[in-house]
N, C-alpha and C positions, 0 to 999 in steps of 0.2 A: 503493499498499500506505500502511498506517495506521503502520508503524513505520519507513517508508522516510526520507529524507533530507528537511527539510522545502525546501532548496536542493539544487542540485546542483554540487559543487566543482569547480572547473576541473582541479585536480589529479586527481581520479579520473577524468575525462574522458580527460588524459592517460595515466594508467596502463591505462585500460580499450583505449584504441588502441594501445599497447605488448604486452598480451597478446592480443589480436587477431593482430597481425604476427607473433607469436612462435608463436603456434597454427596459424597459416597453413603455418607454417616445419616444425612438426613432427608435425601431426596425421597427413600421408600415410605417415609411419615408424612408427605404430602399427598392427601386424598383428594383434594377439591379439583374440581374441573382443570385441565390446562390446556392451552393449544399454545404451540410453538410454530413460529414462523419464520424462515431464514431465506435469503437469497442461495440458490445452489451454487452460484458463482460469486459469493461474498468475498469482497477482497480482504477482509478484516479477519472476519473469523470462521473457522473450520465449521462445515457442516457435522462433521465427527461431534461438534459441543452439543448440540441438538440431538442427535443419535443418543450420545453418553445422557444427557437428561433425562430423554422420553424413556429410556430401557430400563431407568433405578428409578422413575415415578411410581408412586403407590396409587394415583389415582386411576380409578375405573374408567372416568372419561378424561380422554387424554388425546390429542392427535398432534399429528408433525405434518406441515405444510412447507413445500419447497416451491419455491418463485423461480422462471427460468430465464426471466427477462428482466431480473433487477440486481443491485449491486448491495451493497453493506445498508444504506438507508431506504428500508423497502416503505417505509410510510409515505417519502416524497418521491419516490422513483417511479419508474415507466409503469408497475403494476399494482400503483396504491390504490386504484379504484377496487383491485382484487384484493387486497389485503383489507381495505375497509368492509367489503362483503363479507368476507371469511369470518372477519371477528364479529359483526353483526350476527352473522349464523351461527357462531359458537356460542355467543351471549344468550341468543334464543333459546337454544337447545339447553345450555346449563340451567337458564330460568325454568325451563318446562321438567327439567329434572328437581327442580328445587319445587315447585309446584305440586308435583306428581307423587314426590319420595320427601317430602320435608324432614321426617323422622332421621333417615338414611343421610341426607344430606347434610343437616345440622351436627350430627354424631361425626362430620368429617371437620369442623370447624374446631 
């Protein structure tokens, strides 16, 4: 990426490893609905990050969406309308889950 580090500081690598360890512990405990959306050709963050999160989430309602005509700033890029539509649809489905199974949903809070 053109705005990234000119080098990779060792401290940054250490912090990255720390957050990965933390996420491995906490992601299974996240049970609320989660939508991950990322550009397939993101020039800043690897899609492996989304896959890592998705595979470890404890959520029953989870989805991962890849966009094929966008880069890192998906909400202002070429597919911003798709991003908005996918988010709106996800929130509607999450609301339906809340209405239809409020006890199960609230147990996940």
